Backbone as a chain_set.jsonl record, in Angstrom:
{"seq": "NKKYNRLIPLSVSPSKGFKSSPSHLSFKDVNVKTVLITGFSNSKAESIIQSIYLRYPNVSTSIHLTRIWPNECIDAIEYEYSHLEKDSDELDEYKKDILESFLRTCEKRGDTIYNSCLYVAVEGSSAEIEETVKGLRAICDAESLKLYGLDYQQLEGYTATLPLLKSNIKHNRLVTGSQLLYFMPVGRIFDGQKAPVGA", "coords": {"N": [[4.344, 29.066, 11.206], [3.547, 26.142, 13.88], [4.889, 25.092, 16.454], [5.925, 22.002, 18.282], [6.743, 20.655, 21.094], [6.205, 17.925, 22.23], [3.719, 18.582, 23.299], [1.829, 17.755, 25.461], [3.323, 17.189, 28.981], [5.272, 15.025, 30.119], [5.118, 14.59, 32.833], [2.35, 14.79, 33.42], [0.199, 12.281, 34.934], [-1.422, 9.409, 33.149], [-3.39, 8.357, 34.275], [-5.476, 10.233, 35.519], [-6.951, 13.56, 35.333], [-7.924, 14.305, 32.327], [-9.828, 13.71, 29.446], [-11.826, 11.047, 28.35], [-12.138, 9.546, 24.972], [-14.162, 7.37, 22.928], [-11.703, 7.656, 20.489], [-10.094, 9.173, 21.279], [-7.571, 11.196, 23.371], [-8.077, 13.285, 25.64], [-6.251, 16.4, 27.17], [-6.73, 19.096, 28.904], [-6.658, 21.547, 27.018], [-5.582, 20.519, 25.059], [-5.807, 17.857, 22.333], [-5.37, 14.05, 22.204], [-4.648, 11.64, 19.918], [-3.586, 8.386, 19.555], [-2.463, 5.899, 17.047], [-1.721, 3.14, 15.743], [0.763, 1.524, 13.89], [1.418, -1.071, 11.517], [3.298, -3.864, 9.326], [4.944, -4.645, 6.062], [6.892, -3.034, 4.377], [8.536, -2.991, 1.064], [10.036, -1.354, 0.056], [12.691, 1.456, -0.762], [12.733, 3.717, 0.156], [13.044, 6.434, 2.083], [12.885, 6.228, 5.858], [10.343, 5.233, 7.728], [9.859, 6.586, 10.049], [11.075, 8.98, 9.852], [9.817, 9.86, 7.293], [7.657, 10.68, 8.466], [7.9, 12.543, 10.376], [8.887, 14.334, 8.916], [7.202, 15.598, 7.323], [5.043, 15.848, 9.197], [5.024, 17.595, 12.542], [3.702, 17.81, 15.192], [3.677, 15.64, 15.89], [4.932, 12.003, 17.915], [6.742, 9.095, 18.556], [6.392, 5.644, 19.722], [8.314, 2.758, 19.521], [7.868, -0.624, 20.271], [9.84, -3.319, 20.73], [10.02, -6.88, 21.033], [12.789, -9.509, 20.888], [12.941, -12.197, 19.611], [14.023, -15.805, 19.361], [14.563, -17.885, 16.761], [14.797, -20.825, 16.647], [13.764, -21.563, 19.382], [11.384, -20.596, 18.568], [10.234, -22.458, 16.403], [10.362, -25.047, 18.235], [8.162, -24.22, 19.938], [6.35, -24.131, 18.208], [6.438, -26.88, 17.08], [5.386, -28.226, 19.414], [2.481, -26.521, 20.198], [1.206, -27.519, 17.913], [1.417, -30.265, 18.299], [0.036, -31.141, 20.475], [-2.853, -30.345, 19.442], [-6.368, -30.943, 18.555], [-7.32, -33.491, 15.912], [-9.132, -32.53, 14.27], [-9.375, -29.539, 14.742], [-10.022, -26.365, 14.397], [-8.121, -24.558, 14.819], [-5.664, -25.884, 13.403], [-3.761, -25.833, 10.966], [-1.925, -26.953, 8.491], [-0.301, -25.801, 6.439], [-0.374, -22.764, 6.754], [1.837, -23.85, 8.832], [3.915, -24.829, 7.918], [4.6, -23.148, 6.587], [5.475, -21.119, 8.493], [7.225, -22.148, 9.977], [9.718, -22.563, 8.11], [10.08, -19.904, 7.675], [11.239, -19.631, 9.729], [13.111, -21.146, 10.08], [15.01, -20.025, 7.857], [15.74, -17.785, 8.669], [17.363, -18.726, 11.048], [19.273, -20.092, 10.106], [20.496, -18.111, 8.474], [21.124, -16.051, 10.486], [19.685, -14.164, 11.151], [18.142, -11.959, 13.29], [15.252, -11.582, 14.828], [12.003, -10.029, 15.305], [9.271, -9.444, 17.534], [6.966, -6.231, 16.603], [6.274, -3.052, 17.063], [5.001, -0.416, 16.13], [4.307, 2.974, 17.296], [2.152, 5.481, 17.2], [1.931, 8.992, 18.325], [-0.569, 11.808, 17.579], [-0.833, 15.027, 18.213], [-3.125, 18.093, 19.328], [-5.807, 20.012, 17.845], [-8.955, 18.981, 17.228], [-9.208, 19.19, 14.336], [-6.72, 18.971, 13.39], [-5.397, 16.881, 14.038], [-7.47, 14.847, 12.597], [-7.01, 15.756, 10.097], [-3.619, 14.699, 10.262], [-3.613, 12.418, 10.72], [-5.428, 11.268, 8.635], [-3.774, 12.265, 6.714], [-1.116, 10.379, 7.858], [-2.508, 8.115, 7.304], [-2.464, 7.558, 4.2], [0.063, 7.394, 3.664], [0.558, 4.903, 5.218], [-1.084, 3.674, 3.508], [0.389, 3.882, 0.506], [2.302, 2.554, 1.419], [2.029, -0.193, 1.593], [1.231, -0.955, 3.935], [-0.341, -1.256, 7.698], [-2.467, 0.731, 8.814], [-3.737, 0.88, 12.258], [-6.837, 2.724, 14.043], [-6.915, 2.289, 16.761], [-9.322, 2.517, 18.369], [-11.226, 2.618, 21.517], [-9.139, 1.766, 22.943], [-7.363, 3.771, 23.555], [-6.461, 4.976, 25.815], [-3.979, 2.681, 26.369], [-2.899, 3.138, 24.517], [-1.737, 5.548, 24.333], [-0.094, 5.237, 26.456], [1.598, 3.746, 25.942], [3.268, 4.784, 24.401], [4.488, 6.162, 26.487], [7.921, 6.903, 27.981], [7.693, 4.551, 29.533], [8.391, 1.153, 28.989], [6.358, -0.358, 28.337], [4.158, -2.078, 27.116], [0.598, -2.646, 26.45], [-0.803, -3.468, 24.549], [-1.66, -6.225, 22.434], [-0.333, -6.231, 19.925], [1.347, -7.109, 17.914], [3.776, -7.35, 14.836], [5.954, -9.446, 13.356], [9.223, -9.275, 12.187], [12.573, -9.089, 10.42], [15.628, -8.229, 11.457], [16.981, -6.621, 9.466], [14.741, -5.91, 8.109], [13.787, -4.504, 9.974], [15.007, -1.901, 10.001], [13.779, -0.29, 8.304], [12.022, 1.414, 9.48], [13.668, 2.636, 10.947], [14.928, 5.765, 11.48], [17.586, 6.372, 11.892], [20.681, 4.552, 10.357], [21.357, 1.919, 11.256], [20.954, -0.472, 13.333], [21.86, -1.153, 16.457], [22.413, -4.245, 18.57], [22.605, -4.776, 21.451], [26.006, -5.638, 22.773], [26.689, -6.216, 20.011], [27.867, -6.871, 16.666], [26.183, -3.969, 14.425], [22.946, -4.508, 13.14], [21.931, -5.755, 10.494], [23.477, -4.228, 8.649]], "CA": [[4.188, 27.677, 11.696], [3.487, 25.875, 15.357], [6.301, 24.01, 16.711], [5.485, 20.939, 18.831], [7.606, 19.5, 21.766], [5.115, 17.119, 23.045], [2.482, 19.197, 23.986], [1.984, 16.998, 27.01], [4.266, 16.835, 29.444], [5.739, 13.711, 30.679], [4.809, 14.0, 34.294], [0.945, 14.363, 33.614], [0.055, 11.278, 34.54], [-2.535, 9.232, 32.144], [-4.375, 7.982, 34.776], [-6.183, 11.261, 35.612], [-6.228, 14.722, 34.375], [-7.671, 13.815, 30.621], [-10.86, 12.98, 29.35], [-11.577, 9.772, 27.275], [-13.447, 9.066, 24.34], [-13.349, 5.913, 22.005], [-11.111, 7.736, 19.822], [-8.697, 10.174, 21.38], [-7.679, 11.652, 24.786], [-8.217, 15.336, 26.322], [-5.88, 16.764, 28.576], [-6.666, 20.321, 29.539], [-6.584, 22.469, 25.911], [-4.818, 19.718, 24.15], [-6.354, 16.44, 22.166], [-4.187, 13.593, 21.73], [-4.956, 9.913, 19.418], [-2.896, 7.682, 19.169], [-2.701, 4.989, 16.072], [-0.556, 1.663, 15.356], [1.497, 0.806, 12.504], [2.453, -2.479, 11.152], [3.522, -4.399, 8.415], [6.599, -3.95, 6.228], [7.288, -2.218, 3.083], [10.223, -3.219, 0.33], [10.387, 0.409, -0.424], [13.857, 1.689, -0.655], [13.149, 5.255, 0.723], [13.267, 6.963, 3.443], [12.294, 5.434, 6.736], [8.835, 5.1, 7.55], [9.198, 7.594, 10.891], [11.898, 10.128, 9.049], [9.136, 10.389, 6.607], [6.362, 11.051, 9.064], [8.366, 13.585, 11.27], [9.285, 15.522, 8.103], [5.782, 15.917, 7.018], [4.222, 16.149, 10.599], [5.706, 17.896, 13.646], [2.683, 17.461, 15.535], [3.677, 13.471, 16.388], [5.49, 11.684, 18.601], [6.575, 7.781, 18.117], [7.355, 4.915, 19.885], [9.054, 1.623, 18.651], [8.256, -1.398, 20.837], [10.255, -4.158, 20.094], [10.82, -7.992, 21.258], [13.307, -9.891, 20.511], [12.508, -13.898, 19.209], [14.823, -16.81, 19.149], [14.078, -18.728, 15.951], [14.767, -22.206, 17.109], [12.666, -21.678, 20.335], [9.888, -20.573, 17.86], [10.038, -23.794, 15.942], [9.899, -25.774, 19.473], [6.987, -23.575, 20.417], [5.117, -24.386, 17.397], [6.017, -28.425, 17.071], [4.287, -28.722, 20.869], [1.248, -26.832, 20.567], [0.376, -28.197, 17.096], [0.764, -31.326, 18.645], [-1.706, -31.306, 21.428], [-4.47, -29.509, 19.108], [-6.857, -32.191, 17.741], [-7.155, -33.531, 14.472], [-10.345, -31.709, 13.367], [-9.676, -28.68, 15.32], [-10.084, -25.43, 13.602], [-6.819, -24.102, 14.828], [-4.852, -26.756, 12.871], [-3.107, -25.29, 9.247], [-0.698, -27.239, 8.178], [0.183, -24.61, 5.538], [0.579, -21.818, 7.859], [2.811, -24.118, 10.105], [5.09, -25.612, 7.066], [5.279, -21.371, 5.958], [6.176, -20.259, 9.066], [8.351, -22.769, 10.355], [10.258, -22.689, 6.906], [10.718, -18.456, 6.975], [12.307, -19.274, 11.009], [14.503, -22.382, 10.02], [15.916, -19.566, 7.232], [16.393, -16.633, 9.805], [17.945, -19.102, 11.754], [20.283, -20.608, 8.805], [21.406, -16.895, 7.836], [21.771, -16.235, 11.563], [19.315, -12.659, 11.44], [17.647, -11.413, 14.381], [13.635, -11.516, 14.745], [11.741, -9.275, 16.72], [7.88, -8.887, 17.368], [7.513, -5.185, 16.517], [5.145, -2.701, 17.259], [4.97, 1.355, 16.454], [2.837, 3.796, 17.878], [2.299, 6.875, 16.823], [0.692, 10.093, 19.383], [-0.96, 12.968, 17.397], [-1.298, 16.219, 19.403], [-3.169, 19.11, 18.427], [-6.95, 20.042, 17.933], [-9.81, 17.762, 16.731], [-8.707, 19.124, 13.533], [-5.522, 18.996, 13.113], [-5.582, 15.431, 14.297], [-8.263, 14.287, 11.731], [-5.828, 15.718, 9.081], [-2.398, 13.868, 10.701], [-4.223, 10.912, 10.623], [-5.509, 11.421, 7.412], [-2.225, 11.779, 5.742], [-0.281, 9.153, 7.654], [-3.04, 6.682, 6.505], [-1.966, 7.729, 2.899], [1.882, 7.264, 3.659], [0.582, 3.527, 4.954], [-1.195, 3.145, 1.807], [1.073, 3.846, -0.112], [3.633, 1.361, 1.278], [1.126, -1.211, 1.89], [1.727, -0.46, 5.372], [-1.627, -1.221, 7.904], [-2.812, 1.806, 10.351], [-5.226, 0.881, 12.943], [-6.859, 4.129, 15.098], [-7.066, 1.977, 18.212], [-10.239, 2.692, 19.41], [-11.535, 2.161, 22.616], [-7.651, 1.791, 23.002], [-6.401, 5.039, 23.44], [-5.523, 5.326, 27.082], [-3.347, 2.205, 26.09], [-2.087, 3.325, 22.971], [-1.029, 6.821, 24.621], [0.546, 5.234, 27.46], [2.671, 2.956, 25.237], [3.772, 6.201, 23.368], [5.135, 7.335, 26.987], [9.044, 6.306, 28.468], [7.665, 3.019, 30.459], [8.961, 0.034, 28.224], [5.445, -1.109, 28.75], [2.528, -2.077, 26.189], [-0.672, -3.303, 26.74], [-2.04, -3.977, 22.953], [-0.926, -7.491, 21.776], [-0.59, -6.214, 18.329], [2.735, -7.37, 16.939], [4.392, -7.774, 13.535], [7.297, -10.426, 13.07], [10.024, -8.78, 11.25], [14.139, -9.463, 11.082], [16.535, -7.389, 11.717], [16.718, -6.148, 8.297], [13.032, -5.379, 7.815], [13.301, -3.125, 10.697], [15.495, -0.813, 9.483], [12.829, 0.268, 7.363], [11.024, 1.76, 10.178], [13.979, 3.448, 12.259], [15.545, 6.786, 11.621], [18.914, 6.194, 11.37], [20.767, 3.446, 9.168], [21.94, 1.078, 11.746], [20.33, -0.626, 14.6], [22.652, -2.023, 17.755], [22.149, -5.103, 18.987], [23.478, -4.964, 22.633], [27.168, -5.321, 22.418], [26.983, -7.073, 19.123], [27.789, -5.687, 15.708], [24.951, -3.238, 14.12], [22.379, -5.517, 12.942], [21.092, -4.923, 9.12], [24.687, -3.078, 8.242]], "C": [[4.182, 27.218, 13.1], [4.558, 24.813, 15.161], [5.875, 23.329, 17.73], [6.727, 20.515, 18.971], [7.044, 18.671, 22.524], [4.364, 18.033, 23.681], [2.002, 18.649, 25.283], [2.882, 16.428, 27.544], [4.796, 15.676, 30.401], [4.968, 13.361, 31.952], [3.515, 14.223, 34.427], [0.902, 12.667, 33.523], [-1.538, 10.542, 34.161], [-3.46, 8.301, 32.727], [-5.56, 9.179, 35.406], [-5.645, 12.639, 34.842], [-6.962, 14.734, 32.909], [-9.318, 13.207, 30.815], [-10.765, 12.49, 28.41], [-12.912, 9.65, 26.195], [-13.051, 7.926, 22.98], [-12.424, 6.328, 21.037], [-10.349, 8.594, 19.941], [-9.154, 10.316, 22.883], [-7.813, 13.132, 24.851], [-7.347, 15.989, 26.842], [-5.731, 18.459, 28.444], [-7.517, 21.27, 27.677], [-6.446, 21.304, 24.749], [-6.002, 18.081, 24.08], [-5.275, 15.619, 21.523], [-4.979, 12.064, 21.252], [-3.533, 10.021, 18.93], [-3.224, 6.232, 17.824], [-1.716, 3.944, 16.003], [-0.361, 1.616, 14.072], [2.219, -0.169, 12.137], [2.729, -2.561, 10.013], [5.158, -4.078, 7.867], [6.585, -4.076, 4.799], [8.677, -2.696, 2.302], [10.752, -1.986, -0.061], [11.926, 1.181, 0.061], [14.134, 3.289, -0.615], [13.037, 5.54, 1.797], [12.542, 6.226, 4.268], [11.127, 5.991, 7.538], [8.73, 6.809, 8.999], [10.071, 9.147, 10.543], [10.574, 10.341, 8.51], [7.699, 10.912, 7.15], [7.059, 12.747, 9.878], [8.931, 14.41, 10.149], [8.158, 16.294, 7.65], [4.692, 16.252, 8.563], [4.643, 16.256, 12.117], [5.049, 17.674, 14.878], [2.489, 15.965, 16.317], [4.722, 13.1, 16.617], [5.286, 10.208, 18.538], [7.469, 7.136, 19.142], [7.347, 3.317, 19.235], [9.135, 0.609, 19.916], [8.539, -2.647, 20.367], [11.072, -5.392, 21.59], [11.593, -9.258, 20.867], [13.109, -11.769, 20.483], [13.389, -14.254, 18.698], [13.986, -17.704, 17.955], [13.804, -20.215, 16.15], [13.989, -22.448, 18.501], [11.22, -21.682, 19.742], [9.275, -22.1, 17.389], [9.351, -24.65, 17.305], [8.246, -25.411, 19.689], [5.907, -24.447, 19.312], [4.658, -26.08, 17.074], [4.731, -28.505, 18.357], [3.09, -28.195, 20.755], [0.546, -26.895, 19.289], [0.78, -30.003, 17.415], [0.325, -32.025, 19.689], [-3.032, -30.68, 20.83], [-5.248, -31.104, 18.311], [-6.648, -32.418, 16.716], [-8.166, -32.428, 13.503], [-10.787, -30.374, 13.94], [-9.621, -27.317, 14.405], [-8.96, -24.223, 13.33], [-5.316, -24.81, 13.993], [-4.622, -26.467, 11.293], [-2.057, -25.62, 8.912], [0.504, -26.798, 7.248], [0.587, -23.696, 5.843], [1.779, -22.317, 9.041], [3.678, -24.198, 9.146], [5.537, -23.646, 6.622], [6.19, -21.076, 7.127], [7.368, -20.676, 9.891], [9.683, -22.83, 9.273], [10.805, -21.001, 7.058], [11.718, -18.579, 8.622], [13.576, -19.895, 10.947], [15.75, -21.166, 8.707], [16.358, -18.348, 7.879], [17.636, -17.497, 10.585], [19.617, -19.548, 10.916], [21.136, -19.568, 9.015], [21.666, -16.378, 9.176], [21.295, -14.394, 11.485], [18.596, -13.003, 12.758], [16.12, -11.143, 13.831], [13.358, -10.83, 15.693], [10.308, -9.103, 16.545], [8.265, -7.483, 17.483], [6.07, -4.622, 16.591], [5.298, -0.519, 16.934], [4.112, 1.852, 16.479], [3.223, 4.818, 17.33], [1.238, 8.144, 17.736], [0.861, 11.456, 18.206], [-1.437, 14.058, 18.191], [-1.927, 17.28, 18.514], [-5.08, 19.104, 18.862], [-7.409, 18.538, 17.095], [-8.873, 18.118, 14.87], [-7.666, 19.134, 12.74], [-5.43, 17.398, 13.058], [-6.041, 14.972, 13.421], [-7.652, 14.936, 10.15], [-4.648, 15.302, 9.031], [-3.109, 13.109, 10.244], [-4.552, 10.163, 9.175], [-3.997, 10.93, 6.583], [-1.429, 10.725, 6.048], [-1.297, 7.989, 7.362], [-2.876, 6.814, 4.639], [-0.428, 7.541, 2.745], [1.555, 5.794, 3.855], [0.037, 3.149, 3.817], [-0.73, 2.976, 0.966], [2.661, 2.982, -0.115], [3.626, 0.561, 1.826], [1.513, -1.641, 3.22], [-0.432, -0.392, 6.395], [-1.293, -0.019, 9.12], [-3.893, 1.005, 10.848], [-5.063, 1.944, 14.066], [-7.296, 3.759, 16.492], [-8.25, 2.425, 19.249], [-10.919, 2.125, 20.057], [-10.237, 1.314, 23.182], [-7.106, 2.959, 23.584], [-5.869, 5.045, 24.573], [-4.031, 3.639, 27.257], [-2.48, 2.455, 25.511], [-1.308, 4.527, 23.441], [0.204, 6.38, 25.491], [1.844, 4.382, 26.874], [3.739, 4.149, 24.444], [5.064, 6.557, 24.94], [7.043, 6.223, 27.85], [8.864, 5.241, 29.651], [8.101, 1.557, 30.081], [7.808, -0.613, 28.475], [4.292, -0.871, 27.136], [1.337, -2.938, 26.249], [-1.799, -4.246, 25.655], [-1.146, -5.016, 22.291], [-1.396, -7.538, 20.19], [0.662, -6.396, 17.423], [2.902, -7.915, 15.186], [5.719, -7.976, 13.427], [7.78, -9.668, 11.957], [11.107, -9.072, 11.939], [14.844, -8.0, 11.384], [16.651, -6.091, 10.571], [15.853, -4.976, 7.478], [12.957, -4.021, 8.713], [14.092, -1.991, 10.536], [14.536, -0.473, 8.588], [11.745, 1.284, 8.059], [12.11, 2.998, 11.391], [14.718, 4.734, 11.208], [16.859, 7.287, 11.215], [19.093, 4.2, 10.372], [21.213, 2.008, 9.805], [21.086, 0.56, 12.933], [21.395, -1.787, 15.386], [21.985, -2.756, 18.519], [23.168, -5.298, 20.498], [25.003, -4.935, 22.365], [27.767, -5.818, 20.907], [27.16, -6.333, 17.822], [26.447, -5.468, 15.155], [24.093, -4.477, 13.189], [21.558, -5.07, 11.23], [21.675, -3.703, 8.474], [24.844, -3.118, 6.776]], "O": [[4.911, 27.944, 13.776], [4.931, 24.067, 14.255], [5.215, 24.091, 18.437], [7.569, 20.164, 18.145], [7.442, 18.67, 23.689], [4.571, 18.133, 24.89], [1.827, 19.473, 26.181], [3.405, 15.413, 27.085], [4.494, 15.745, 31.592], [4.368, 12.312, 32.188], [3.123, 13.936, 35.558], [1.305, 11.941, 32.614], [-2.59, 10.926, 34.673], [-4.198, 7.569, 32.066], [-6.628, 8.674, 35.753], [-4.644, 12.872, 34.164], [-6.268, 15.429, 32.168], [-9.856, 12.594, 31.737], [-10.024, 12.879, 27.507], [-14.124, 9.652, 26.412], [-12.013, 7.771, 22.336], [-12.063, 5.328, 20.417], [-9.761, 9.009, 18.942], [-10.17, 9.972, 23.487], [-7.586, 13.934, 23.945], [-8.126, 16.737, 27.434], [-4.739, 18.991, 27.946], [-8.715, 21.442, 27.451], [-7.134, 21.263, 23.729], [-6.625, 17.474, 24.951], [-4.483, 16.019, 20.67], [-5.731, 11.451, 22.01], [-2.773, 10.824, 18.391], [-4.325, 5.685, 17.863], [-0.627, 4.335, 16.425], [-1.248, 1.664, 13.22], [3.433, -0.259, 12.322], [2.554, -1.55, 9.332], [6.126, -3.627, 8.477], [6.302, -5.094, 4.167], [9.754, -2.754, 2.895], [11.895, -1.777, -0.467], [12.143, 1.404, 1.252], [15.087, 3.949, -1.029], [12.899, 4.63, 2.614], [11.619, 5.552, 3.811], [11.082, 7.159, 7.923], [7.923, 7.737, 8.953], [9.682, 10.236, 10.964], [9.93, 11.1, 9.234], [6.823, 11.427, 6.456], [6.52, 13.848, 9.768], [9.575, 15.366, 10.581], [8.175, 17.524, 7.604], [3.671, 16.94, 8.584], [4.64, 15.274, 12.86], [5.798, 17.31, 15.783], [1.603, 15.438, 16.989], [5.668, 13.492, 15.933], [4.139, 9.766, 18.475], [8.594, 7.487, 19.501], [6.423, 2.859, 18.561], [10.117, 0.708, 20.653], [7.712, -3.207, 19.647], [11.908, -5.205, 22.474], [10.858, -10.16, 20.466], [13.192, -12.413, 21.529], [13.892, -13.642, 17.755], [12.873, -18.163, 18.214], [12.731, -20.739, 15.852], [13.592, -23.596, 18.702], [10.242, -22.343, 20.092], [8.282, -22.699, 17.801], [8.146, -24.87, 17.425], [7.323, -26.222, 19.605], [4.96, -25.179, 19.601], [3.543, -26.574, 16.901], [3.536, -28.766, 18.218], [2.209, -28.987, 21.089], [-0.602, -26.452, 19.263], [0.342, -30.864, 16.652], [0.242, -33.248, 19.807], [-4.062, -30.513, 21.483], [-4.683, -32.021, 17.715], [-5.783, -31.729, 16.176], [-7.96, -31.806, 12.461], [-11.936, -29.939, 13.862], [-8.87, -27.518, 13.451], [-8.803, -23.414, 12.415], [-4.192, -24.31, 14.019], [-5.405, -26.955, 10.477], [-1.115, -24.827, 8.931], [1.682, -27.155, 7.213], [1.728, -23.37, 5.516], [2.405, -21.607, 9.828], [4.608, -23.449, 9.444], [6.66, -23.175, 6.44], [7.386, -20.827, 6.978], [8.239, -19.949, 10.369], [10.734, -23.204, 9.793], [11.916, -20.766, 6.583], [12.698, -17.854, 8.793], [14.665, -19.561, 11.414], [16.963, -21.366, 8.639], [17.461, -17.912, 7.548], [18.749, -16.984, 10.71], [20.762, -19.258, 11.263], [22.241, -19.704, 9.541], [22.868, -16.113, 9.165], [22.111, -13.49, 11.667], [18.493, -14.146, 13.206], [15.826, -10.647, 12.744], [13.995, -10.765, 16.744], [9.956, -8.629, 15.465], [9.289, -7.127, 18.067], [5.025, -5.226, 16.348], [5.712, 0.328, 17.727], [3.081, 1.525, 15.892], [4.372, 5.109, 16.997], [0.007, 8.114, 17.734], [1.927, 12.013, 17.943], [-2.481, 13.93, 18.83], [-1.578, 17.489, 17.352], [-5.59, 18.476, 19.79], [-6.793, 17.581, 16.623], [-8.073, 17.321, 14.381], [-7.709, 19.29, 11.52], [-5.4, 16.803, 11.981], [-5.157, 14.32, 12.864], [-8.023, 14.372, 9.121], [-4.172, 15.342, 7.896], [-3.243, 13.186, 9.023], [-4.193, 9.077, 8.72], [-3.462, 9.914, 6.138], [-0.943, 10.037, 5.15], [-0.807, 6.875, 7.182], [-3.328, 5.885, 3.97], [0.132, 7.565, 1.649], [2.025, 5.076, 2.972], [0.604, 2.324, 3.1], [-1.078, 2.008, 0.29], [3.578, 2.808, -0.917], [4.552, 0.165, 2.534], [2.103, -2.698, 3.442], [-1.413, 0.214, 5.962], [-0.377, 0.113, 9.932], [-4.789, 0.521, 10.156], [-4.078, 2.201, 14.758], [-7.864, 4.523, 17.272], [-8.185, 2.62, 20.463], [-11.434, 1.098, 19.613], [-10.404, 0.272, 23.816], [-6.088, 2.737, 24.239], [-4.641, 5.125, 24.545], [-3.262, 3.645, 28.217], [-1.321, 2.134, 25.772], [-0.168, 4.611, 22.984], [1.302, 6.925, 25.384], [2.954, 4.438, 27.401], [4.903, 3.999, 24.07], [6.183, 7.03, 24.739], [7.043, 5.021, 28.119], [9.694, 5.083, 30.545], [8.141, 0.763, 31.022], [8.059, -1.72, 28.95], [3.9, 0.087, 26.47], [1.482, -4.131, 25.985], [-2.755, -5.02, 25.718], [-0.095, -4.744, 21.711], [-2.171, -8.221, 19.521], [0.836, -5.83, 16.344], [2.195, -8.717, 14.577], [6.57, -7.086, 13.396], [7.102, -9.39, 10.968], [11.213, -9.277, 13.149], [14.32, -6.89, 11.47], [16.45, -4.9, 10.807], [16.01, -3.97, 6.785], [12.41, -2.947, 8.464], [13.657, -0.982, 11.092], [15.268, -0.392, 7.601], [10.836, 1.844, 7.445], [11.693, 3.798, 12.228], [15.005, 4.37, 10.067], [17.173, 8.233, 10.493], [18.342, 3.292, 10.016], [21.416, 1.046, 9.065], [20.463, 1.453, 13.508], [21.64, -2.932, 15.006], [21.052, -2.299, 19.179], [24.256, -5.874, 20.525], [25.298, -4.028, 21.586], [28.966, -5.831, 20.627], [26.667, -5.207, 17.757], [25.582, -6.341, 15.232], [24.766, -5.314, 12.588], [20.753, -4.156, 11.05], [21.137, -2.704, 7.996], [25.659, -2.381, 6.222]]}, "num_chains": 1, "name": "protein.A"}
């Protein structure tokens, strides 16, 4: 069995020393394809990241989170809708009411809300990457999650998996702290100095 410890050194600059194609990056003799996973499953099974790591040793993951305050979201929604024309295609009162209801419920319960984005970098030969991505897609399909191949966005995707605390891909999923636990390989999330979220 091969052992993977992130084949691409973190010291390698994403801006040079690689070849780019729409579907992957090539660093010397190693290919890297980054995919994005979004969604939420009600499954009580192991976390999605734990499930991925148990099956595929040639991957590394990165979760990007931005905390959102429900009351600020509600104010922003009211402001945006108040400035739309009545015949605007963007004016959808039904969606607005559902979103506001969700936010008010979270505010009442004291739930923490995050914009979340899970990146998975797959490393290996072209055949290994293809097989792994096929397996990742099967996991996502079984759990009602969505996997995006990030074609033509591979450099941005790979950069997001590095410890740079930066993502230039604007594709996030709104989740509560308790829902976010599904992605985590541990049982609790610590939010600053407060008690664990979703414990």
